[in-house]
N, CA, C and O atoms as a DFTB+ gen file, in Angstrom:
692 C
 N C O
     1  1       0.846      -1.167       0.000
     2  2       0.000       0.000       0.000
     3  2       0.896       1.235       0.000
     4  3       1.800       1.352       0.827
     5  1       0.644       2.153      -0.925
     6  2       1.468       3.345      -1.033
     7  2       1.161       4.318       0.104
     8  3       0.020       4.454       0.545
     9  1       2.201       4.977       0.555
    10  2       2.047       5.980       1.596
    11  2       1.690       7.302       0.937
    12  3       2.304       7.674      -0.063
    13  1       0.720       8.012       1.468
    14  2       0.330       9.312       0.948
    15  2       1.245      10.344       1.584
    16  3       1.283      10.469       2.808
    17  1       1.981      11.082       0.766
    18  2       2.889      12.103       1.280
    19  2       2.125      13.398       1.516
    20  3       1.417      13.874       0.630
    21  1       2.267      13.968       2.710
    22  2       1.563      15.200       3.021
    23  2       2.503      16.367       3.258
    24  3       2.050      17.482       3.516
    25  1       3.798      16.129       3.175
    26  2       4.764      17.189       3.459
    27  2       4.472      18.391       2.569
    28  3       4.524      18.303       1.343
    29  1       4.166      19.508       3.207
    30  2       3.902      20.750       2.496
    31  2       2.562      20.812       1.790
    32  3       2.312      21.769       1.057
    33  1       1.688      19.832       1.978
    34  2       0.402      19.818       1.295
    35  2      -0.699      20.365       2.189
    36  3      -0.654      20.253       3.415
    37  1      -1.672      20.952       1.544
    38  2      -2.858      21.387       2.271
    39  2      -3.680      20.157       2.635
    40  3      -3.490      19.079       2.072
    41  1      -4.580      20.332       3.569
    42  2      -5.488      19.248       3.955
    43  2      -6.323      18.809       2.760
    44  3      -6.607      17.622       2.596
    45  1      -6.714      19.767       1.926
    46  2      -7.535      19.444       0.759
    47  2      -6.754      18.589      -0.234
    48  3      -7.282      17.609      -0.758
    49  1      -5.498      18.956      -0.496
    50  2      -4.664      18.184      -1.421
    51  2      -4.414      16.784      -0.875
    52  3      -4.429      15.813      -1.631
    53  1      -4.187      16.671       0.420
    54  2      -3.978      15.363       1.032
    55  2      -5.231      14.501       0.902
    56  3      -5.138      13.318       0.573
    57  1      -6.402      15.087       1.157
    58  2      -7.658      14.335       1.030
    59  2      -7.838      13.843      -0.406
    60  3      -8.287      12.718      -0.629
    61  1      -7.489      14.685      -1.377
    62  2      -7.593      14.258      -2.778
    63  2      -6.652      13.099      -3.069
    64  3      -7.014      12.169      -3.790
    65  1      -5.445      13.149      -2.511
    66  2      -4.498      12.043      -2.693
    67  2      -5.045      10.758      -2.081
    68  3      -4.920       9.684      -2.671
    69  1      -5.646      10.865      -0.909
    70  2      -6.221       9.690      -0.244
    71  2      -7.366       9.128      -1.082
    72  3      -7.470       7.915      -1.262
    73  1      -8.216      10.000      -1.589
    74  2      -9.319       9.554      -2.450
    75  2      -8.756       8.828      -3.670
    76  3      -9.206       7.732      -4.005
    77  1      -7.787       9.430      -4.322
    78  2      -7.196       8.841      -5.529
    79  2      -6.508       7.495      -5.231
    80  3      -6.627       6.543      -6.003
    81  1      -5.802       7.436      -4.120
    82  2      -5.023       6.242      -3.778
    83  2      -5.875       5.098      -3.203
    84  3      -5.580       3.925      -3.434
    85  1      -6.930       5.446      -2.455
    86  2      -7.625       4.421      -1.669
    87  2      -9.126       4.254      -1.934
    88  3      -9.694       3.225      -1.569
    89  1      -9.774       5.228      -2.553
    90  2     -11.239       5.196      -2.573
    91  2     -11.892       5.100      -3.951
    92  3     -13.102       4.887      -4.033
    93  1     -11.138       5.249      -5.021
    94  2     -11.751       5.163      -6.346
    95  2     -12.027       3.710      -6.696
    96  3     -11.235       2.823      -6.376
    97  1     -13.161       3.473      -7.359
    98  2     -13.477       2.108      -7.767
    99  2     -12.687       1.737      -9.019
   100  3     -11.863       2.524      -9.483
   101  1     -12.927       0.561      -9.564
   102  2     -12.156       0.058     -10.707
   103  2     -12.329       0.919     -11.958
   104  3     -11.509       0.857     -12.874
   105  1     -13.388       1.718     -11.996
   106  2     -13.625       2.609     -13.135
   107  2     -13.159       4.029     -12.850
   108  3     -13.403       4.938     -13.643
   109  1     -12.485       4.220     -11.711
   110  2     -11.983       5.547     -11.361
   111  2     -13.032       6.484     -10.803
   112  3     -12.853       7.702     -10.816
   113  1     -14.128       5.923     -10.310
   114  2     -15.219       6.725      -9.759
   115  2     -15.207       6.650      -8.234
   116  3     -14.831       5.635      -7.648
   117  1     -15.623       7.738      -7.613
   118  2     -15.736       7.791      -6.156
   119  2     -17.162       7.477      -5.758
   120  3     -18.098       8.128      -6.221
   121  1     -17.333       6.491      -4.909
   122  2     -18.662       6.159      -4.401
   123  2     -19.012       7.115      -3.262
   124  3     -18.261       7.274      -2.299
   125  1     -20.172       7.740      -3.406
   126  2     -20.691       8.652      -2.390
   127  2     -21.866       7.938      -1.745
   128  3     -22.683       7.376      -2.474
   129  1     -22.004       7.925      -0.433
   130  2     -21.148       8.604       0.543
   131  2     -19.830       7.857       0.781
   132  3     -19.747       6.635       0.655
   133  1     -18.829       8.625       1.122
   134  2     -17.524       8.055       1.465
   135  2     -17.652       7.347       2.807
   136  3     -18.296       7.849       3.728
   137  1     -17.040       6.189       2.905
   138  2     -17.100       5.376       4.118
   139  2     -15.752       5.411       4.842
   140  3     -14.849       4.655       4.484
   141  1     -15.598       6.274       5.852
   142  2     -14.313       6.327       6.553
   143  2     -14.015       5.056       7.343
   144  3     -12.852       4.757       7.613
   145  1     -15.050       4.304       7.716
   146  2     -14.838       3.043       8.433
   147  2     -14.199       2.020       7.497
   148  3     -13.294       1.289       7.898
   149  1     -14.671       1.969       6.252
   150  2     -14.074       1.088       5.261
   151  2     -12.644       1.485       4.951
   152  3     -11.781       0.625       4.777
   153  1     -12.388       2.792       4.880
   154  2     -11.030       3.276       4.636
   155  2     -10.111       2.877       5.783
   156  3      -9.000       2.399       5.553
   157  1     -10.566       3.071       7.009
   158  2      -9.752       2.694       8.176
   159  2      -9.434       1.203       8.129
   160  3      -8.297       0.807       8.386
   161  1     -10.411       0.384       7.808
   162  2     -10.195      -1.053       7.721
   163  2      -9.166      -1.384       6.641
   164  3      -8.273      -2.203       6.858
   165  1      -9.292      -0.755       5.495
   166  2      -8.348      -0.968       4.394
   167  2      -6.922      -0.608       4.810
   168  3      -5.962      -1.241       4.369
   169  1      -6.790       0.413       5.662
   170  2      -5.481       0.868       6.130
   171  2      -4.958       0.037       7.301
   172  3      -3.820       0.217       7.734
   173  1      -5.795      -0.878       7.817
   174  2      -5.395      -1.687       8.967
   175  2      -5.522      -0.943      10.282
   176  3      -4.877      -1.311      11.264
   177  1      -6.337       0.092      10.318
   178  2      -6.557       0.870      11.534
   179  2      -7.746       0.289      12.277
   180  3      -8.840       0.168      11.725
   181  1      -7.524      -0.067      13.522
   182  2      -8.572      -0.639      14.369
   183  2      -9.448       0.488      14.910
   184  3      -8.941       1.431      15.518
   185  1     -10.754       0.396      14.693
   186  2     -11.699       1.394      15.186
   187  2     -12.597       0.731      16.215
   188  3     -13.174      -0.326      15.958
   189  1     -12.715       1.354      17.378
   190  2     -13.610       0.836      18.408
   191  2     -14.359       2.003      19.043
   192  3     -14.056       3.171      18.800
   193  1     -15.334       1.654      19.855
   194  2     -16.195       2.643      20.501
   195  2     -16.089       2.469      22.003
   196  3     -16.027       1.347      22.506
   197  1     -16.070       3.582      22.711
   198  2     -16.003       3.527      24.164
   199  2     -16.620       4.768      24.766
   200  3     -16.961       5.718      24.062
   201  1     -16.758       4.746      26.067
   202  2     -17.292       5.899      26.774
   203  2     -16.128       6.842      27.062
   204  3     -15.281       6.549      27.906
   205  1     -16.089       7.958      26.371
   206  2     -15.032       8.947      26.558
   207  2     -15.560      10.096      27.393
   208  3     -16.771      10.271      27.530
   209  1     -14.657      10.871      27.945
   210  2     -15.074      11.997      28.777
   211  2     -15.875      13.001      27.963
   212  3     -15.712      13.106      26.747
   213  1     -16.730      13.726      28.638
   214  2     -17.571      14.713      27.979
   215  2     -16.694      15.692      27.198
   216  3     -15.703      16.204      27.719
   217  1     -17.066      15.943      25.960
   218  2     -16.297      16.856      25.126
   219  2     -15.225      16.181      24.299
   220  3     -14.613      16.825      23.447
   221  1     -14.981      14.903      24.526
   222  2     -13.984      14.190      23.729
   223  2     -14.719      13.302      22.732
   224  3     -15.458      12.395      23.115
   225  1     -14.506      13.576      21.449
   226  2     -15.202      12.845      20.398
   227  2     -14.434      11.607      19.967
   228  3     -15.036      10.624      19.534
   229  1     -13.111      11.643      20.080
   230  2     -12.330      10.498      19.652
   231  2     -10.855      10.733      19.860
   232  3     -10.426      11.837      20.193
   233  1     -10.080       9.678      19.661
   234  2      -8.632       9.792      19.764
   235  2      -7.991       8.756      18.871
   236  3      -8.598       7.739      18.534
   237  1      -6.746       9.032      18.490
   238  2      -5.980       8.113      17.662
   239  2      -4.647       7.869      18.339
   240  3      -4.027       8.797      18.860
   241  1      -4.202       6.616      18.331
   242  2      -2.952       6.260      19.001
   243  2      -2.171       5.300      18.121
   244  3      -2.716       4.329      17.595
   245  1      -0.907       5.583      17.974
   246  2       0.054       4.634      17.402
   247  2       1.261       4.674      18.320
   248  3       1.896       5.716      18.485
   249  1       1.566       3.549      18.906
   250  2       2.641       3.495      19.896
   251  2       3.949       3.065      19.246
   252  3       3.949       2.437      18.188
   253  1       5.054       3.405      19.883
   254  2       6.388       3.178      19.333
   255  2       6.636       1.735      18.925
   256  3       7.134       1.486      17.827
   257  1       6.304       0.789      19.777
   258  2       6.620      -0.611      19.507
   259  2       5.494      -1.349      18.778
   260  3       5.666      -2.505      18.392
   261  1       4.372      -0.709      18.589
   262  2       3.223      -1.386      17.985
   263  2       3.110      -1.032      16.504
   264  3       3.324       0.114      16.107
   265  1       2.777      -2.016      15.712
   266  2       2.535      -1.763      14.299
   267  2       1.127      -1.206      14.092
   268  3       0.854      -0.545      13.090
   269  1       0.248      -1.474      15.034
   270  2      -1.154      -1.112      14.878
   271  2      -1.415       0.348      15.241
   272  3      -0.783       0.921      16.129
   273  1      -2.360       0.913      14.525
   274  2      -2.898       2.233      14.855
   275  2      -4.334       2.002      15.289
   276  3      -5.065       1.230      14.667
   277  1      -4.736       2.677      16.364
   278  2      -6.079       2.501      16.900
   279  2      -6.793       3.840      16.984
   280  3      -6.193       4.863      17.314
   281  1      -8.084       3.814      16.680
   282  2      -8.946       4.978      16.861
   283  2     -10.059       4.562      17.805
   284  3     -10.673       3.509      17.635
   285  1     -10.309       5.388      18.785
   286  2     -11.411       5.174      19.712
   287  2     -12.392       6.320      19.533
   288  3     -12.021       7.490      19.625
   289  1     -13.657       5.972      19.274
   290  2     -14.711       6.961      19.084
   291  2     -15.657       6.926      20.270
   292  3     -15.878       5.876      20.874
   293  1     -16.215       8.090      20.598
   294  2     -17.153       8.189      21.701
   295  2     -18.475       7.539      21.322
   296  3     -19.160       8.001      20.410
   297  1     -18.831       6.473      22.019
   298  2     -20.058       5.741      21.699
   299  2     -21.305       6.574      21.959
   300  3     -22.374       6.240      21.448
   301  1     -21.202       7.647      22.737
   302  2     -22.361       8.488      23.039
   303  2     -22.705       9.459      21.908
   304  3     -23.796      10.029      21.895
   305  1     -21.795       9.648      20.972
   306  2     -22.027      10.597      19.884
   307  2     -22.934       9.998      18.818
   308  3     -22.995       8.779      18.652
   309  1     -23.635      10.861      18.103
   310  2     -24.488      10.442      16.991
   311  2     -23.619       9.845      15.880
   312  3     -22.432      10.155      15.777
   313  1     -24.216       8.996      15.058
   314  2     -23.488       8.307      13.990
   315  2     -22.778       9.282      13.048
   316  3     -21.636       9.037      12.659
   317  1     -23.439      10.382      12.677
   318  2     -22.802      11.355      11.779
   319  2     -21.586      12.000      12.424
   320  3     -20.588      12.263      11.755
   321  1     -21.670      12.252      13.720
   322  2     -20.517      12.837      14.417
   323  2     -19.377      11.817      14.498
   324  3     -18.211      12.173      14.322
   325  1     -19.709      10.566      14.760
   326  2     -18.676       9.521      14.795
   327  2     -17.988       9.413      13.437
   328  3     -16.769       9.256      13.366
   329  1     -18.763       9.496      12.371
   330  2     -18.211       9.414      11.020
   331  2     -17.252      10.584      10.763
   332  3     -16.153      10.385      10.245
   333  1     -17.668      11.798      11.125
   334  2     -16.796      12.959      10.926
   335  2     -15.563      12.851      11.817
   336  3     -14.452      13.162      11.387
   337  1     -15.760      12.412      13.055
   338  2     -14.629      12.262      13.974
   339  2     -13.618      11.263      13.422
   340  3     -12.413      11.510      13.477
   341  1     -14.092      10.142      12.893
   342  2     -13.163       9.172      12.311
   343  2     -12.414       9.786      11.136
   344  3     -11.201       9.610      11.024
   345  1     -13.106      10.499      10.265
   346  2     -12.439      11.160       9.137
   347  2     -11.407      12.162       9.648
   348  3     -10.322      12.280       9.079
   349  1     -11.736      12.877      10.707
   350  2     -10.825      13.839      11.344
   351  2      -9.583      13.117      11.880
   352  3      -8.457      13.568      11.667
   353  1      -9.795      12.005      12.571
   354  2      -8.663      11.245      13.110
   355  2      -7.810      10.654      11.986
   356  3      -6.590      10.560      12.122
   357  1      -8.439      10.257      10.878
   358  2      -7.671       9.808       9.719
   359  2      -6.818      10.951       9.171
   360  3      -5.731      10.724       8.638
   361  1      -7.313      12.169       9.305
   362  2      -6.495      13.327       8.930
   363  2      -5.222      13.383       9.754
   364  3      -4.142      13.614       9.212
   365  1      -5.339      13.172      11.066
   366  2      -4.142      13.114      11.918
   367  2      -3.226      11.979      11.450
   368  3      -2.009      12.144      11.373
   369  1      -3.816      10.846      11.145
   370  2      -3.034       9.682      10.699
   371  2      -2.208      10.028       9.453
   372  3      -0.998       9.808       9.422
   373  1      -2.868      10.566       8.439
   374  2      -2.148      10.870       7.205
   375  2      -1.155      12.012       7.397
   376  3      -0.083      12.010       6.791
   377  1      -1.498      12.972       8.222
   378  2      -0.574      14.086       8.445
   379  2       0.704      13.616       9.139
   380  3       1.781      14.165       8.904
   381  1       0.584      12.604       9.991
   382  2       1.740      12.155      10.775
   383  2       2.389      10.879      10.258
   384  3       3.430      10.474      10.774
   385  1       1.800      10.232       9.249
   386  2       2.380       8.963       8.811
   387  2       3.759       9.138       8.193
   388  3       4.527       8.178       8.132
   389  1       4.091      10.336       7.736
   390  2       5.422      10.538       7.165
   391  2       6.430      11.012       8.213
   392  3       7.583      11.286       7.881
   393  1       6.001      11.110       9.485
   394  2       6.949      11.410      10.561
   395  2       7.970      10.287      10.610
   396  3       7.614       9.114      10.496
   397  1       9.223      10.636      10.777
   398  2      10.301       9.658      10.733
   399  2      10.125       8.465      11.637
   400  3      10.456       7.348      11.239
   401  1       9.616       8.655      12.840
   402  2       9.537       7.527      13.773
   403  2       8.173       6.849      13.794
   404  3       7.994       5.852      14.493
   405  1       7.215       7.369      13.044
   406  2       5.871       6.777      12.991
   407  2       5.250       6.609      14.372
   408  3       4.445       5.699      14.573
   409  1       5.597       7.451      15.310
   410  2       5.037       7.355      16.650
   411  2       4.203       8.600      16.913
   412  3       4.703       9.721      16.827
   413  1       2.969       8.403      17.224
   414  2       2.160       9.535      17.626
   415  2       0.987       9.066      18.455
   416  3       0.540       7.923      18.356
   417  1       0.508       9.970      19.264
   418  2      -0.706       9.734      20.014
   419  2      -1.436      11.048      20.058
   420  3      -0.806      12.094      20.213
   421  1      -2.730      11.030      19.927
   422  2      -3.439      12.298      19.882
   423  2      -4.814      12.143      20.478
   424  3      -5.520      11.179      20.180
   425  1      -5.197      13.070      21.308
   426  2      -6.553      13.111      21.840
   427  2      -7.266      14.279      21.181
   428  3      -6.790      15.414      21.229
   429  1      -8.374      14.006      20.584
   430  2      -9.140      15.028      19.885
   431  2     -10.313      15.457      20.750
   432  3     -11.291      14.721      20.887
   433  1     -10.220      16.616      21.321
   434  2     -11.330      17.152      22.115
   435  2     -12.050      18.172      21.262
   436  3     -11.837      19.378      21.390
   437  1     -12.903      17.671      20.393
   438  2     -13.531      18.520      19.387
   439  2     -14.406      19.608      19.991
   440  3     -14.630      20.637      19.352
   441  1     -14.891      19.413      21.168
   442  2     -15.703      20.447      21.792
   443  2     -14.825      21.599      22.273
   444  3     -15.328      22.676      22.594
   445  1     -13.522      21.374      22.323
   446  2     -12.601      22.388      22.802
   447  2     -11.748      22.906      21.646
   448  3     -12.167      23.824      20.940
   449  1     -10.575      22.342      21.443
   450  2      -9.644      22.846      20.435
   451  2     -10.205      22.817      19.018
   452  3     -10.112      23.813      18.301
   453  1     -10.770      21.721      18.612
   454  2     -11.212      21.587      17.229
   455  2     -12.351      22.537      16.902
   456  3     -12.379      23.114      15.815
   457  1     -13.288      22.709      17.820
   458  2     -14.430      23.555      17.511
   459  2     -14.105      25.039      17.609
   460  3     -14.802      25.860      17.014
   461  1     -13.066      25.396      18.343
   462  2     -12.688      26.803      18.449
   463  2     -12.004      27.322      17.198
   464  3     -12.037      28.520      16.916
   465  1     -11.380      26.414      16.443
   466  2     -10.722      26.830      15.214
   467  2      -9.461      27.633      15.442
   468  3      -9.134      28.513      14.645
   469  1      -8.738      27.341      16.530
   470  2      -7.525      28.098      16.826
   471  2      -6.267      27.237      16.813
   472  3      -5.161      27.778      16.837
   473  1      -6.402      25.931      16.775
   474  2      -5.266      25.031      16.803
   475  2      -4.996      24.541      15.376
   476  3      -5.870      23.945      14.746
   477  1      -3.788      24.794      14.872
   478  2      -3.457      24.474      13.483
   479  2      -3.667      22.996      13.149
   480  3      -4.181      22.667      12.080
   481  1      -3.275      22.121      14.049
   482  2      -3.430      20.675      13.842
   483  2      -4.905      20.304      13.688
   484  3      -5.270      19.520      12.812
   485  1      -5.742      20.872      14.545
   486  2      -7.175      20.580      14.510
   487  2      -7.834      21.176      13.274
   488  3      -8.694      20.541      12.664
   489  1      -7.443      22.376      12.904
   490  2      -7.993      23.008      11.707
   491  2      -7.670      22.157      10.484
   492  3      -8.536      21.902       9.647
   493  1      -6.403      21.717      10.389
   494  2      -5.973      20.897       9.255
   495  2      -6.801      19.608       9.184
   496  3      -7.280      19.236       8.113
   497  1      -6.965      18.939      10.310
   498  2      -7.705      17.667      10.327
   499  2      -9.189      17.863      10.046
   500  3      -9.816      17.001       9.429
   501  1      -9.765      18.985      10.488
   502  2     -11.161      19.281      10.156
   503  2     -11.322      19.517       8.656
   504  3     -12.281      19.037       8.052
   505  1     -10.390      20.254       8.054
   506  2     -10.449      20.498       6.607
   507  2     -10.296      19.191       5.837
   508  3     -10.996      18.956       4.852
   509  1      -9.380      18.345       6.291
   510  2      -9.188      17.035       5.660
   511  2     -10.496      16.241       5.716
   512  3     -10.939      15.701       4.702
   513  1     -11.107      16.171       6.894
   514  2     -12.340      15.394       7.071
   515  2     -13.455      15.927       6.177
   516  3     -14.174      15.148       5.550
   517  1     -13.602      17.243       6.115
   518  2     -14.651      17.837       5.280
   519  2     -14.430      17.483       3.812
   520  3     -15.378      17.127       3.112
   521  1     -13.189      17.577       3.342
   522  2     -12.901      17.279       1.931
   523  2     -13.032      15.785       1.640
   524  3     -13.457      15.398       0.551
   525  1     -12.671      14.956       2.599
   526  2     -12.792      13.511       2.406
   527  2     -14.260      13.101       2.312
   528  3     -14.638      12.353       1.411
   529  1     -15.078      13.582       3.227
   530  2     -16.488      13.176       3.290
   531  2     -17.383      13.922       2.307
   532  3     -18.384      13.386       1.830
   533  1     -17.007      15.170       2.009
   534  2     -17.819      16.017       1.133
   535  2     -16.895      16.677       0.106
   536  3     -16.704      17.892       0.139
   537  1     -16.315      15.879      -0.813
   538  2     -15.342      16.434      -1.761
   539  2     -15.916      17.639      -2.503
   540  3     -17.028      17.593      -3.029
   541  1     -15.146      18.699      -2.533
   542  2     -15.611      19.942      -3.144
   543  2     -16.111      19.768      -4.563
   544  3     -17.133      20.344      -4.935
   545  1     -15.397      18.975      -5.369
   546  2     -15.812      18.802      -6.767
   547  2     -17.199      18.184      -6.857
   548  3     -17.987      18.566      -7.723
   549  1     -17.511      17.241      -5.983
   550  2     -18.807      16.564      -6.017
   551  2     -19.911      17.468      -5.470
   552  3     -21.006      17.522      -6.028
   553  1     -19.621      18.177      -4.377
   554  2     -20.618      19.088      -3.804
   555  2     -20.949      20.198      -4.803
   556  3     -22.118      20.522      -5.012
   557  1     -19.921      20.777      -5.416
   558  2     -20.154      21.854      -6.406
   559  2     -21.012      21.360      -7.575
   560  3     -21.929      22.052      -8.020
   561  1     -20.707      20.167      -8.061
   562  2     -21.447      19.609      -9.197
   563  2     -22.926      19.458      -8.854
   564  3     -23.790      19.924      -9.595
   565  1     -23.212      18.810      -7.737
   566  2     -24.604      18.569      -7.367
   567  2     -25.326      19.875      -7.014
   568  3     -26.504      20.040      -7.330
   569  1     -24.627      20.786      -6.368
   570  2     -25.221      22.083      -6.025
   571  2     -25.594      22.833      -7.312
   572  3     -26.650      23.460      -7.388
   573  1     -24.718      22.760      -8.317
   574  2     -24.990      23.447      -9.584
   575  2     -26.185      22.836     -10.309
   576  3     -26.799      23.477     -11.162
   577  1     -26.509      21.592      -9.963
   578  2     -27.675      20.918     -10.546
   579  2     -28.951      21.211      -9.762
   580  3     -30.012      20.670     -10.074
   581  1     -28.849      22.061      -8.750
   582  2     -30.026      22.480      -8.006
   583  2     -30.293      21.732      -6.709
   584  3     -31.345      21.918      -6.096
   585  1     -29.362      20.891      -6.283
   586  2     -29.567      20.171      -5.031
   587  2     -29.503      21.156      -3.867
   588  3     -28.634      22.027      -3.826
   589  1     -30.445      21.008      -2.912
   590  2     -30.433      21.870      -1.736
   591  2     -29.648      21.219      -0.598
   592  3     -29.215      20.071      -0.701
   593  1     -29.476      21.962       0.470
   594  2     -28.684      21.512       1.618
   595  2     -29.169      20.169       2.152
   596  3     -28.368      19.267       2.400
   597  1     -30.470      20.040       2.327
   598  2     -31.023      18.805       2.907
   599  2     -30.713      17.591       2.016
   600  3     -30.311      16.539       2.515
   601  1     -30.900      17.740       0.719
   602  2     -30.645      16.635      -0.204
   603  2     -29.151      16.304      -0.261
   604  3     -28.774      15.133      -0.308
   605  1     -28.307      17.331      -0.256
   606  2     -26.861      17.108      -0.247
   607  2     -26.436      16.365       1.019
   608  3     -25.647      15.422       0.953
   609  1     -26.957      16.789       2.168
   610  2     -26.610      16.140       3.432
   611  2     -26.986      14.663       3.394
   612  3     -26.219      13.815       3.848
   613  1     -28.166      14.351       2.853
   614  2     -28.581      12.941       2.746
   615  2     -27.658      12.174       1.799
   616  3     -27.245      11.057       2.111
   617  1     -27.335      12.752       0.661
   618  2     -26.496      12.068      -0.334
   619  2     -25.108      11.743       0.215
   620  3     -24.576      10.658      -0.023
   621  1     -24.523      12.702       0.960
   622  2     -23.175      12.515       1.494
   623  2     -23.194      11.864       2.881
   624  3     -22.141      11.600       3.461
   625  1     -24.391      11.609       3.405
   626  2     -24.574      10.970       4.712
   627  2     -23.850      11.731       5.817
   628  3     -23.105      11.157       6.611
   629  1     -24.090      13.031       5.844
   630  2     -23.543      13.905       6.885
   631  2     -24.703      14.714       7.469
   632  3     -25.803      14.720       6.917
   633  1     -24.453      15.381       8.564
   634  2     -25.496      16.209       9.155
   635  2     -25.745      17.446       8.291
   636  3     -24.884      17.873       7.522
   637  1     -26.927      18.000       8.436
   638  2     -27.229      19.238       7.713
   639  2     -26.308      20.362       8.172
   640  3     -25.938      21.223       7.374
   641  1     -25.938      20.361       9.445
   642  2     -25.010      21.392       9.949
   643  2     -23.653      21.276       9.253
   644  3     -23.079      22.281       8.834
   645  1     -23.139      20.043       9.131
   646  2     -21.848      19.841       8.467
   647  2     -21.919      20.283       7.010
   648  3     -21.001      20.934       6.512
   649  1     -22.996      19.935       6.331
   650  2     -23.133      20.337       4.932
   651  2     -23.285      21.852       4.822
   652  3     -22.776      22.461       3.881
   653  1     -23.982      22.458       5.778
   654  2     -24.107      23.918       5.767
   655  2     -22.753      24.600       5.857
   656  3     -22.478      25.548       5.121
   657  1     -21.904      24.116       6.763
   658  2     -20.547      24.661       6.873
   659  2     -19.769      24.431       5.589
   660  3     -19.027      25.302       5.136
   661  1     -19.944      23.245       5.004
   662  2     -19.215      22.925       3.764
   663  2     -19.621      23.861       2.642
   664  3     -18.768      24.360       1.909
   665  1     -20.914      24.103       2.500
   666  2     -21.391      25.018       1.461
   667  2     -20.828      26.428       1.686
   668  3     -20.430      27.097       0.733
   669  1     -20.796      26.870       2.932
   670  2     -20.210      28.181       3.246
   671  2     -18.731      28.208       2.884
   672  3     -18.267      29.159       2.255
   673  1     -17.994      27.185       3.270
   674  2     -16.546      27.151       3.016
   675  2     -16.230      27.049       1.527
   676  3     -15.154      27.459       1.091
   677  1     -17.150      26.510       0.756
   678  2     -16.960      26.429      -0.693
   679  2     -17.485      27.682      -1.402
   680  3     -17.406      27.786      -2.626
   681  1     -18.023      28.634      -0.625
   682  2     -18.535      29.870      -1.201
   683  2     -19.859      29.690      -1.939
   684  3     -20.190      30.472      -2.830
   685  1     -20.602      28.673      -1.569
   686  2     -21.862      28.379      -2.244
   687  2     -23.085      28.847      -1.455
   688  3     -24.192      28.872      -1.992
   689  1     -22.901      29.212      -0.211
   690  2     -24.038      29.660       0.617
   691  2     -23.668      30.921       1.368
   692  3     -24.486      31.455       2.117
């Protein structure tokens, strides 16, 4: 499996590389909605659910001596939030996989750092997750065909709030 290089790349460019490398079907098409759980499985990343402290949506851990990478998602969160959180944690994974020692551990407290939009690492991973789950090229195409927010959210299997932010960030709303 090829490693996706992120050195000097934007979160959007990295997400496109991941889509190209891991998610296109045999005809070169992207199946919507994107399944981050399937991607994690393909990458050999173990995903589990547990009771995390309030405000913690998920975490990703890769330890020095372990070959395995693990993601733990908060079982109390709604399915759409778990999906976005996993995509966000995959952003951390791809951003750090080219680190020389391949050792990292990260706790994502999305109610704190990630939602405030002040931490560069969290901003990058949020942008990666948004582009992975709601690729700009696909959202723009369907929006130009007259799809509204509610229909787009259903098609991409994300919350209406997430799609609303995506439309704003793409300059469509």
